[in-house]
N, CA, C and O atoms as a printed pandas DataFrame, in Angstrom:
     atom_number atom_name residue_name chain_id  residue_number  x_coord  y_coord  z_coord
0              1         N          MET        A               1    0.375   -1.012  -20.649
1              2        CA          MET        A               1    1.085   -0.490  -19.504
2              3         C          MET        A               1    1.900   -1.623  -18.881
3              4         O          MET        A               1    1.497   -2.786  -18.908
4              5         N          VAL        A               2    3.043   -1.261  -18.326
5              6        CA          VAL        A               2    3.920   -2.210  -17.646
6              7         C          VAL        A               2    3.879   -1.899  -16.154
7              8         O          VAL        A               2    3.931   -0.737  -15.752
8              9         N          VAL        A               3    3.784   -2.950  -15.337
9             10        CA          VAL        A               3    3.818   -2.792  -13.879
10            11         C          VAL        A               3    5.073   -3.480  -13.369
11            12         O          VAL        A               3    5.338   -4.640  -13.685
12            13         N          LEU        A               4    5.849   -2.736  -12.564
13            14        CA          LEU        A               4    7.102   -3.257  -12.021
14            15         C          LEU        A               4    7.043   -3.316  -10.507
15            16         O          LEU        A               4    6.355   -2.524   -9.863
16            17         N          CYS        A               5    7.770   -4.262   -9.954
17            18        CA          CYS        A               5    7.941   -4.379   -8.512
18            19         C          CYS        A               5    9.424   -4.621   -8.258
19            20         O          CYS        A               5    9.992   -5.594   -8.754
20            21         N          ASN        A               6   10.041   -3.748   -7.496
21            22        CA          ASN        A               6   11.480   -3.851   -7.217
22            23         C          ASN        A               6   12.290   -3.910   -8.509
23            24         O          ASN        A               6   13.228   -4.698   -8.627
24            25         N          ASN        A               7   11.919   -3.071   -9.476
25            26        CA          ASN        A               7   12.570   -2.970  -10.783
26            27         C          ASN        A               7   12.487   -4.246  -11.610
27            28         O          ASN        A               7   13.259   -4.422  -12.553
28            29         N          THR        A               8   11.567   -5.134  -11.270
29            30        CA          THR        A               8   11.325   -6.357  -12.039
30            31         C          THR        A               8    9.920   -6.283  -12.621
31            32         O          THR        A               8    8.978   -5.897  -11.930
32            33         N          VAL        A               9    9.778   -6.653  -13.894
33            34        CA          VAL        A               9    8.471   -6.608  -14.542
34            35         C          VAL        A               9    7.550   -7.640  -13.911
35            36         O          VAL        A               9    7.847   -8.834  -13.899
36            37         N          LEU        A              10    6.431   -7.164  -13.388
37            38        CA          LEU        A              10    5.400   -8.028  -12.806
38            39         C          LEU        A              10    4.399   -8.426  -13.889
39            40         O          LEU        A              10    3.972   -9.579  -13.950
40            41         N          ALA        A              11    4.027   -7.474  -14.738
41            42        CA          ALA        A              11    3.113   -7.714  -15.856
42            43         C          ALA        A              11    3.396   -6.648  -16.910
43            44         O          ALA        A              11    3.630   -5.485  -16.581
44            45         N          ASP        A              12    3.373   -7.056  -18.194
45            46        CA          ASP        A              12    3.704   -6.112  -19.258
46            47         C          ASP        A              12    2.560   -5.830  -20.222
47            48         O          ASP        A              12    2.729   -5.105  -21.203
48            49         N          LYS        A              13    1.396   -6.406  -19.939
49            50        CA          LYS        A              13    0.213   -6.164  -20.773
50            51         C          LYS        A              13   -0.959   -5.800  -19.863
51            52         O          LYS        A              13   -1.980   -6.487  -19.840
52            53         N          VAL        A              14   -0.797   -4.720  -19.122
53            54        CA          VAL        A              14   -1.799   -4.308  -18.145
54            55         C          VAL        A              14   -2.688   -3.224  -18.751
55            56         O          VAL        A              14   -2.202   -2.234  -19.298
56            57         N          VAL        A              15   -3.982   -3.431  -18.642
57            58        CA          VAL        A              15   -4.969   -2.460  -19.112
58            59         C          VAL        A              15   -5.381   -1.598  -17.926
59            60         O          VAL        A              15   -5.603   -2.104  -16.826
60            61         N          LEU        A              16   -5.480   -0.303  -18.157
61            62        CA          LEU        A              16   -5.887    0.636  -17.121
62            63         C          LEU        A              16   -7.404    0.795  -17.146
63            64         O          LEU        A              16   -7.985    1.110  -18.184
64            65         N          ALA        A              17   -8.038    0.576  -16.004
65            66        CA          ALA        A              17   -9.485    0.770  -15.863
66            67         C          ALA        A              17   -9.684    1.961  -14.927
67            68         O          ALA        A              17   -9.610    1.833  -13.705
68            69         N          ASP        A              18   -9.936    3.118  -15.532
69            70        CA          ASP        A              18  -10.048    4.332  -14.731
70            71         C          ASP        A              18  -11.373    5.069  -14.925
71            72         O          ASP        A              18  -11.516    6.218  -14.507
72            73         N          SER        A              19  -12.340    4.403  -15.562
73            74        CA          SER        A              19  -13.677    4.975  -15.707
74            75         C          SER        A              19  -14.687    4.000  -15.112
75            76         O          SER        A              19  -14.377    2.829  -14.892
76            77         N          PHE        A              20  -15.885    4.485  -14.857
77            78        CA          PHE        A              20  -16.910    3.613  -14.287
78            79         C          PHE        A              20  -17.123    2.388  -15.165
79            80         O          PHE        A              20  -17.145    1.265  -14.660
80            81         N          PHE        A              21  -17.281    2.586  -16.474
81            82        CA          PHE        A              21  -17.576    1.462  -17.357
82            83         C          PHE        A              21  -16.418    0.471  -17.430
83            84         O          PHE        A              21  -16.643   -0.739  -17.391
84            85         N          SER        A              22  -15.185    0.962  -17.535
85            86        CA          SER        A              22  -14.049    0.044  -17.636
86            87         C          SER        A              22  -13.866   -0.751  -16.349
87            88         O          SER        A              22  -13.479   -1.919  -16.394
88            89         N          ARG        A              23  -14.143   -0.121  -15.183
89            90        CA          ARG        A              23  -14.075   -0.858  -13.918
90            91         C          ARG        A              23  -15.223   -1.852  -13.822
91            92         O          ARG        A              23  -15.034   -2.978  -13.361
92            93         N          PHE        A              24  -16.414   -1.444  -14.253
93            94        CA          PHE        A              24  -17.591   -2.320  -14.195
94            95         C          PHE        A              24  -17.371   -3.564  -15.049
95            96         O          PHE        A              24  -17.647   -4.676  -14.597
96            97         N          LYS        A              25  -16.883   -3.399  -16.263
97            98        CA          LYS        A              25  -16.660   -4.532  -17.161
98            99         C          LYS        A              25  -15.533   -5.419  -16.649
99           100         O          LYS        A              25  -15.641   -6.645  -16.673
100          101         N          GLY        A              26  -14.467   -4.806  -16.191
101          102        CA          GLY        A              26  -13.345   -5.555  -15.633
102          103         C          GLY        A              26  -12.903   -6.709  -16.513
103          104         O          GLY        A              26  -12.662   -6.534  -17.707
104          105         N          LEU        A              27  -12.796   -7.887  -15.918
105          106        CA          LEU        A              27  -12.360   -9.079  -16.649
106          107         C          LEU        A              27  -13.525  -10.016  -16.969
107          108         O          LEU        A              27  -13.313  -11.157  -17.381
108          109         N          MET        A              28  -14.768   -9.529  -16.778
109          110        CA          MET        A              28  -15.928  -10.372  -17.095
110          111         C          MET        A              28  -15.867  -10.799  -18.563
111          112         O          MET        A              28  -15.541  -10.001  -19.442
112          113         N          GLY        A              29  -16.177  -12.035  -18.802
113          114        CA          GLY        A              29  -16.178  -12.570  -20.159
114          115         C          GLY        A              29  -14.866  -13.187  -20.589
115          116         O          GLY        A              29  -14.818  -13.904  -21.588
116          117         N          ARG        A              30  -13.802  -12.921  -19.853
117          118        CA          ARG        A              30  -12.515  -13.513  -20.199
118          119         C          ARG        A              30  -12.520  -14.995  -19.849
119          120         O          ARG        A              30  -12.959  -15.375  -18.763
120          121         N          LYS        A              31  -12.036  -15.831  -20.759
121          122        CA          LYS        A              31  -11.960  -17.265  -20.514
122          123         C          LYS        A              31  -10.601  -17.661  -19.966
123          124         O          LYS        A              31  -10.423  -18.759  -19.438
124          125         N          GLN        A              32   -9.642  -16.749  -20.099
125          126        CA          GLN        A              32   -8.297  -17.024  -19.600
126          127         C          GLN        A              32   -7.566  -15.702  -19.451
127          128         O          GLN        A              32   -7.842  -14.742  -20.170
128          129         N          LEU        A              33   -6.641  -15.661  -18.523
129          130        CA          LEU        A              33   -5.770  -14.501  -18.341
130          131         C          LEU        A              33   -4.347  -15.032  -18.501
131          132         O          LEU        A              33   -3.887  -15.844  -17.698
132          133         N          TYR        A              34   -3.670  -14.581  -19.517
133          134        CA          TYR        A              34   -2.336  -15.089  -19.830
134          135         C          TYR        A              34   -1.267  -14.387  -18.994
135          136         O          TYR        A              34   -1.484  -13.295  -18.470
136          137         N          GLY        A              35   -0.128  -15.028  -18.884
137          138        CA          GLY        A              35    0.990  -14.440  -18.161
138          139         C          GLY        A              35    1.322  -13.062  -18.716
139          140         O          GLY        A              35    1.351  -12.870  -19.932
140          141         N          GLY        A              36    1.568  -12.122  -17.850
141          142        CA          GLY        A              36    1.884  -10.773  -18.274
142          143         C          GLY        A              36    0.671   -9.878  -18.436
143          144         O          GLY        A              36    0.809   -8.658  -18.525
144          145         N          GLU        A              37   -0.528  -10.472  -18.476
145          146        CA          GLU        A              37   -1.748   -9.683  -18.618
146          147         C          GLU        A              37   -2.290   -9.293  -17.249
147          148         O          GLU        A              37   -2.096  -10.002  -16.262
148          149         N          GLY        A              38   -2.964   -8.163  -17.212
149          150        CA          GLY        A              38   -3.571   -7.728  -15.970
150          151         C          GLY        A              38   -4.506   -6.561  -16.191
151          152         O          GLY        A              38   -4.620   -6.033  -17.297
152          153         N          LEU        A              39   -5.165   -6.173  -15.129
153          154        CA          LEU        A              39   -6.088   -5.038  -15.147
154          155         C          LEU        A              39   -5.839   -4.221  -13.892
155          156         O          LEU        A              39   -5.926   -4.741  -12.780
156          157         N          LEU        A              40   -5.529   -2.945  -14.066
157          158        CA          LEU        A              40   -5.309   -2.050  -12.936
158          159         C          LEU        A              40   -6.548   -1.190  -12.760
159          160         O          LEU        A              40   -6.833   -0.312  -13.575
160          161         N          LEU        A              41   -7.280   -1.453  -11.686
161          162        CA          LEU        A              41   -8.515   -0.735  -11.380
162          163         C          LEU        A              41   -8.172    0.455  -10.492
163          164         O          LEU        A              41   -7.845    0.286   -9.317
164          165         N          MET        A              42   -8.248    1.651  -11.052
165          166        CA          MET        A              42   -7.914    2.871  -10.324
166          167         C          MET        A              42   -9.129    3.359   -9.535
167          168         O          MET        A              42  -10.267    3.252   -9.993
168          169         N          ASN        A              43   -8.867    3.896   -8.344
169          170        CA          ASN        A              43   -9.929    4.416   -7.477
170          171         C          ASN        A              43  -11.012    3.372   -7.252
171          172         O          ASN        A              43  -12.203    3.637   -7.419
172          173         N          CYS        A              44  -10.575    2.193   -6.874
173          174        CA          CYS        A              44  -11.453    1.045   -6.685
174          175         C          CYS        A              44  -10.975    0.294   -5.436
175          176         O          CYS        A              44  -10.032   -0.492   -5.526
176          177         N          PRO        A              45  -11.601    0.514   -4.278
177          178        CA          PRO        A              45  -11.092   -0.054   -3.031
178          179         C          PRO        A              45  -11.447   -1.520   -2.787
179          180         O          PRO        A              45  -10.940   -2.124   -1.842
180          181         N          SER        A              46  -12.310   -2.100   -3.623
181          182        CA          SER        A              46  -12.668   -3.514   -3.435
182          183         C          SER        A              46  -13.090   -4.112   -4.763
183          184         O          SER        A              46  -13.457   -3.398   -5.697
184          185         N          VAL        A              47  -13.032   -5.449   -4.834
185          186        CA          VAL        A              47  -13.397   -6.145   -6.074
186          187         C          VAL        A              47  -14.252   -7.365   -5.759
187          188         O          VAL        A              47  -14.343   -7.821   -4.619
188          189         N          HIS        A              48  -14.872   -7.870   -6.812
189          190        CA          HIS        A              48  -15.599   -9.140   -6.722
190          191         C          HIS        A              48  -15.337   -9.901   -8.024
191          192         O          HIS        A              48  -14.826   -9.335   -8.990
192          193         N          SER        A              49  -15.685  -11.158   -8.038
193          194        CA          SER        A              49  -15.491  -11.959   -9.248
194          195         C          SER        A              49  -16.809  -12.548   -9.740
195          196         O          SER        A              49  -16.835  -13.621  -10.341
196          197         N          PHE        A              50  -17.906  -11.830   -9.476
197          198        CA          PHE        A              50  -19.206  -12.267   -9.989
198          199         C          PHE        A              50  -19.165  -12.244  -11.519
199          200         O          PHE        A              50  -18.558  -11.358  -12.120
200          201         N          PHE        A              51  -19.811  -13.220  -12.132
201          202        CA          PHE        A              51  -19.906  -13.350  -13.590
202          203         C          PHE        A              51  -18.570  -13.633  -14.253
203          204         O          PHE        A              51  -18.459  -13.544  -15.475
204          205         N          MET        A              52  -17.554  -13.974  -13.471
205          206        CA          MET        A              52  -16.251  -14.302  -14.049
206          207         C          MET        A              52  -16.110  -15.813  -14.173
207          208         O          MET        A              52  -16.701  -16.575  -13.407
208          209         N          LYS        A              53  -15.319  -16.227  -15.149
209          210        CA          LYS        A              53  -15.105  -17.642  -15.413
210          211         C          LYS        A              53  -13.744  -18.111  -14.923
211          212         O          LYS        A              53  -13.449  -19.305  -14.957
212          213         N          ILE        A              54  -12.916  -17.184  -14.468
213          214        CA          ILE        A              54  -11.550  -17.518  -14.076
214          215         C          ILE        A              54  -11.248  -17.012  -12.672
215          216         O          ILE        A              54  -11.873  -16.070  -12.185
216          217         N          SER        A              55  -10.283  -17.653  -12.038
217          218        CA          SER        A              55   -9.754  -17.152  -10.774
218          219         C          SER        A              55   -8.695  -16.108  -11.084
219          220         O          SER        A              55   -8.082  -16.142  -12.151
220          221         N          ILE        A              56   -8.474  -15.179  -10.157
221          222        CA          ILE        A              56   -7.471  -14.133  -10.341
222          223         C          ILE        A              56   -6.700  -13.914   -9.043
223          224         O          ILE        A              56   -7.172  -14.255   -7.958
224          225         N          ASP        A              57   -5.532  -13.352   -9.172
225          226        CA          ASP        A              57   -4.809  -12.813   -8.020
226          227         C          ASP        A              57   -5.177  -11.338   -7.943
227          228         O          ASP        A              57   -5.073  -10.620   -8.938
228          229         N          ALA        A              58   -5.601  -10.884   -6.779
229          230        CA          ALA        A              58   -5.930   -9.479   -6.560
230          231         C          ALA        A              58   -4.852   -8.875   -5.668
231          232         O          ALA        A              58   -4.592   -9.364   -4.569
232          233         N          VAL        A              59   -4.233   -7.811   -6.153
233          234        CA          VAL        A              59   -3.204   -7.097   -5.398
234          235         C          VAL        A              59   -3.815   -5.759   -4.992
235          236         O          VAL        A              59   -4.099   -4.914   -5.841
236          237         N          TYR        A              60   -4.012   -5.575   -3.698
237          238        CA          TYR        A              60   -4.625   -4.362   -3.166
238          239         C          TYR        A              60   -3.538   -3.322   -2.918
239          240         O          TYR        A              60   -2.524   -3.604   -2.278
240          241         N          LEU        A              61   -3.768   -2.105   -3.440
241          242        CA          LEU        A              61   -2.749   -1.068   -3.424
242          243         C          LEU        A              61   -3.245    0.210   -2.751
243          244         O          LEU        A              61   -4.420    0.563   -2.855
244          245         N          SER        A              62   -2.339    0.894   -2.065
245          246        CA          SER        A              62   -2.651    2.202   -1.482
246          247         C          SER        A              62   -2.598    3.254   -2.598
247          248         O          SER        A              62   -2.261    2.941   -3.740
248          249         N          ARG        A              63   -2.930    4.483   -2.261
249          250        CA          ARG        A              63   -2.841    5.589   -3.232
250          251         C          ARG        A              63   -1.412    5.737   -3.769
251          252         O          ARG        A              63   -1.212    6.154   -4.910
252          253         N          GLU        A              64   -0.443    5.400   -2.953
253          254        CA          GLU        A              64    0.967    5.513   -3.340
254          255         C          GLU        A              64    1.482    4.264   -4.047
255          256         O          GLU        A              64    2.676    4.147   -4.322
256          257         N          MET        A              65    0.565    3.319   -4.343
257          258        CA          MET        A              65    0.892    2.065   -5.035
258          259         C          MET        A              65    1.708    1.099   -4.171
259          260         O          MET        A              65    2.464    0.279   -4.691
260          261         N          THR        A              66    1.551    1.204   -2.853
261          262        CA          THR        A              66    2.165    0.259   -1.930
262          263         C          THR        A              66    1.208   -0.910   -1.741
263          264         O          THR        A              66    0.010   -0.706   -1.546
264          265         N          VAL        A              67    1.724   -2.124   -1.798
265          266        CA          VAL        A              67    0.896   -3.320   -1.627
266          267         C          VAL        A              67    0.418   -3.394   -0.177
267          268         O          VAL        A              67    1.224   -3.416    0.753
268          269         N          VAL        A              68   -0.915   -3.431    0.002
269          270        CA          VAL        A              68   -1.492   -3.548    1.345
270          271         C          VAL        A              68   -2.142   -4.910    1.563
271          272         O          VAL        A              68   -2.554   -5.226    2.679
272          273         N          GLY        A              69   -2.238   -5.722    0.506
273          274        CA          GLY        A              69   -2.801   -7.066    0.633
274          275         C          GLY        A              69   -2.791   -7.787   -0.702
275          276         O          GLY        A              69   -2.745   -7.164   -1.762
276          277         N          VAL        A              70   -2.835   -9.116   -0.633
277          278        CA          VAL        A              70   -2.861   -9.962   -1.830
278          279         C          VAL        A              70   -3.752  -11.153   -1.527
279          280         O          VAL        A              70   -3.694  -11.708   -0.430
280          281         N          GLU        A              71   -4.580  -11.553   -2.494
281          282        CA          GLU        A              71   -5.374  -12.773   -2.332
282          283         C          GLU        A              71   -5.708  -13.356   -3.694
283          284         O          GLU        A              71   -5.719  -12.648   -4.701
284          285         N          THR        A              72   -5.981  -14.657   -3.713
285          286        CA          THR        A              72   -6.486  -15.318   -4.907
286          287         C          THR        A              72   -7.992  -15.397   -4.772
287          288         O          THR        A              72   -8.517  -15.840   -3.752
288          289         N          LEU        A              73   -8.677  -14.961   -5.814
289          290        CA          LEU        A              73  -10.125  -14.846   -5.786
290          291         C          LEU        A              73  -10.727  -15.763   -6.848
291          292         O          LEU        A              73  -10.536  -15.527   -8.041
292          293         N          PRO        A              74  -11.457  -16.817   -6.430
293          294        CA          PRO        A              74  -12.122  -17.688   -7.399
294          295         C          PRO        A              74  -13.382  -17.013   -7.946
295          296         O          PRO        A              74  -13.834  -16.017   -7.381
296          297         N          PRO        A              75  -13.957  -17.534   -9.035
297          298        CA          PRO        A              75  -15.188  -16.959   -9.568
298          299         C          PRO        A              75  -16.301  -16.917   -8.517
299          300         O          PRO        A              75  -16.379  -17.773   -7.635
300          301         N          TRP        A              76  -17.152  -15.904   -8.634
301          302        CA          TRP        A              76  -18.335  -15.729   -7.800
302          303         C          TRP        A              76  -18.016  -15.495   -6.322
303          304         O          TRP        A              76  -18.725  -15.989   -5.445
304          305         N          HIS        A              77  -16.970  -14.757   -6.057
305          306        CA          HIS        A              77  -16.594  -14.416   -4.681
306          307         C          HIS        A              77  -16.404  -12.906   -4.531
307          308         O          HIS        A              77  -16.192  -12.189   -5.509
308          309         N          ILE        A              78  -16.483  -12.448   -3.302
309          310        CA          ILE        A              78  -16.226  -11.059   -2.963
310          311         C          ILE        A              78  -14.837  -10.993   -2.338
311          312         O          ILE        A              78  -14.508  -11.778   -1.448
312          313         N          GLY        A              79  -14.028  -10.051   -2.810
313          314        CA          GLY        A              79  -12.694   -9.882   -2.264
314          315         C          GLY        A              79  -12.735   -9.281   -0.869
315          316         O          GLY        A              79  -13.726   -8.676   -0.461
316          317         N          ARG        A              80  -11.651   -9.460   -0.156
317          318        CA          ARG        A              80  -11.551   -8.904    1.200
318          319         C          ARG        A              80  -11.568   -7.383    1.147
319          320         O          ARG        A              80  -11.142   -6.776    0.164
320          321         N          HIS        A              81  -12.061   -6.787    2.209
321          322        CA          HIS        A              81  -11.954   -5.337    2.360
322          323         C          HIS        A              81  -10.697   -5.082    3.177
323          324         O          HIS        A              81  -10.618   -5.458    4.347
324          325         N          ILE        A              82   -9.722   -4.445    2.558
325          326        CA          ILE        A              82   -8.449   -4.197    3.228
326          327         C          ILE        A              82   -8.286   -2.693    3.416
327          328         O          ILE        A              82   -8.291   -1.927    2.453
328          329         N          LYS        A              83   -8.143   -2.291    4.664
329          330        CA          LYS        A              83   -8.013   -0.877    5.004
330          331         C          LYS        A              83   -6.849   -0.257    4.238
331          332         O          LYS        A              83   -5.760   -0.827    4.163
332          333         N          GLY        A              84   -7.098    0.912    3.676
333          334        CA          GLY        A              84   -6.061    1.637    2.957
334          335         C          GLY        A              84   -6.005    1.345    1.471
335          336         O          GLY        A              84   -5.171    1.911    0.763
336          337         N          THR        A              85   -6.882    0.468    0.981
337          338        CA          THR        A              85   -6.882    0.143   -0.442
338          339         C          THR        A              85   -7.485    1.288   -1.248
339          340         O          THR        A              85   -8.567    1.783   -0.932
340          341         N          ALA        A              86   -6.776    1.698   -2.287
341          342        CA          ALA        A              86   -7.272    2.728   -3.204
342          343         C          ALA        A              86   -7.408    2.184   -4.625
343          344         O          ALA        A              86   -8.262    2.633   -5.389
344          345         N          HIS        A              87   -6.562    1.214   -4.974
345          346        CA          HIS        A              87   -6.541    0.638   -6.321
346          347         C          HIS        A              87   -6.356   -0.872   -6.182
347          348         O          HIS        A              87   -5.888   -1.358   -5.153
348          349         N          VAL        A              88   -6.732   -1.609   -7.239
349          350        CA          VAL        A              88   -6.541   -3.064   -7.228
350          351         C          VAL        A              88   -5.953   -3.485   -8.570
351          352         O          VAL        A              88   -6.432   -3.077   -9.628
352          353         N          LEU        A              89   -4.916   -4.300   -8.509
353          354        CA          LEU        A              89   -4.315   -4.882   -9.704
354          355         C          LEU        A              89   -4.758   -6.339   -9.777
355          356         O          LEU        A              89   -4.513   -7.115   -8.853
356          357         N          GLU        A              90   -5.407   -6.706  -10.871
357          358        CA          GLU        A              90   -5.846   -8.095  -11.069
358          359         C          GLU        A              90   -4.903   -8.769  -12.056
359          360         O          GLU        A              90   -4.647   -8.260  -13.147
360          361         N          LEU        A              91   -4.389   -9.932  -11.643
361          362        CA          LEU        A              91   -3.421  -10.686  -12.441
362          363         C          LEU        A              91   -3.838  -12.141  -12.531
363          364         O          LEU        A              91   -4.738  -12.584  -11.817
364          365         N          ALA        A              92   -3.175  -12.890  -13.419
365          366        CA          ALA        A              92   -3.400  -14.337  -13.506
366          367         C          ALA        A              92   -2.983  -14.978  -12.187
367          368         O          ALA        A              92   -2.084  -14.486  -11.505
368          369         N          VAL        A              93   -3.638  -16.073  -11.838
369          370        CA          VAL        A              93   -3.303  -16.782  -10.601
370          371         C          VAL        A              93   -1.830  -17.178  -10.620
371          372         O          VAL        A              93   -1.338  -17.752  -11.591
372          373         N          GLY        A              94   -1.141  -16.860   -9.534
373          374        CA          GLY        A              94    0.272  -17.174   -9.403
374          375         C          GLY        A              94    1.205  -16.081   -9.888
375          376         O          GLY        A              94    2.420  -16.179   -9.714
376          377         N          ALA        A              95    0.652  -15.040  -10.496
377          378        CA          ALA        A              95    1.482  -13.971  -11.045
378          379         C          ALA        A              95    1.759  -12.855  -10.049
379          380         O          ALA        A              95    2.634  -12.022  -10.285
380          381         N          ALA        A              96    1.035  -12.827   -8.954
381          382        CA          ALA        A              96    1.198  -11.749   -7.971
382          383         C          ALA        A              96    2.378  -12.062   -7.058
383          384         O          ALA        A              96    2.199  -12.433   -5.898
384          385         N          LEU        A              97    3.565  -11.910   -7.588
385          386        CA          LEU        A              97    4.787  -12.209   -6.842
386          387         C          LEU        A              97    5.240  -10.969   -6.090
387          388         O          LEU        A              97    6.314  -10.421   -6.339
388          389         N          VAL        A              98    4.386  -10.540   -5.157
389          390        CA          VAL        A              98    4.632   -9.345   -4.357
390          391         C          VAL        A              98    4.345   -9.654   -2.905
391          392         O          VAL        A              98    3.710  -10.656   -2.576
392          393         N          SER        A              99    4.826   -8.770   -2.038
393          394        CA          SER        A              99    4.571   -8.887   -0.603
394          395         C          SER        A              99    4.011   -7.572   -0.096
395          396         O          SER        A              99    4.241   -6.517   -0.686
396          397         N          VAL        A             100    3.281   -7.644    0.996
397          398        CA          VAL        A             100    2.785   -6.425    1.626
398          399         C          VAL        A             100    3.976   -5.515    1.923
399          400         O          VAL        A             100    4.986   -5.952    2.475
400          401         N          GLY        A             101    3.839   -4.255    1.549
401          402        CA          GLY        A             101    4.914   -3.286    1.744
402          403         C          GLY        A             101    5.691   -2.979    0.471
403          404         O          GLY        A             101    6.338   -1.936    0.381
404          405         N          ASP        A             102    5.636   -3.884   -0.526
405          406        CA          ASP        A             102    6.298   -3.595   -1.803
406          407         C          ASP        A             102    5.618   -2.395   -2.455
407          408         O          ASP        A             102    4.423   -2.170   -2.268
408          409         N          VAL        A             103    6.381   -1.637   -3.212
409          410        CA          VAL        A             103    5.845   -0.486   -3.936
410          411         C          VAL        A             103    5.924   -0.801   -5.433
411          412         O          VAL        A             103    6.986   -1.150   -5.950
412          413         N          LEU        A             104    4.780   -0.671   -6.121
413          414        CA          LEU        A             104    4.721   -0.932   -7.547
414          415         C          LEU        A             104    4.914    0.368   -8.324
415          416         O          LEU        A             104    4.546    1.447   -7.859
416          417         N          GLN        A             105    5.493    0.246   -9.506
417          418        CA          GLN        A             105    5.648    1.365  -10.411
418          419         C          GLN        A             105    4.984    1.003  -11.722
419          420         O          GLN        A             105    4.891   -0.174  -12.071
420          421         N          THR        A             106    4.519    2.014  -12.456
421          422        CA          THR        A             106    3.922    1.785  -13.774
422          423         C          THR        A             106    4.667    2.603  -14.805
423          424         O          THR        A             106    5.222    3.660  -14.505
424          425         N          ARG        A             107    4.669    2.100  -16.018
425          426        CA          ARG        A             107    5.185    2.867  -17.159
426          427         C          ARG        A             107    4.416    2.467  -18.402
427          428         O          ARG        A             107    3.874    1.365  -18.487
428          429         N          LYS        A             108    4.378    3.342  -19.329
429          430        CA          LYS        A             108    3.587    3.106  -20.551
430          431         C          LYS        A             108    4.280    2.197  -21.495
431          432         O          LYS        A             108    3.750    1.899  -22.565
């Protein structure tokens, strides 16, 4: 899946996590997240980085895919609870080139 922001590709190798198991597994076990890679956690209002070996950028999204928050999350931390979050996009550190209020689009 490709994720765009303002008609610019934000990530082009995004995996959709839309089941309990895919959200539970998330990025655990990954030793690195390369540019363009990401994980879109659907119906997931918060994240953590327990059992992870890498830091990530977490982009918190509303149901309409509007950015409501962004943070960098190191391993073994709990992400912020941001009101209005429905989905979370996890990207490599430094890849979340978005601002609150931006609207993301996806395509296959």
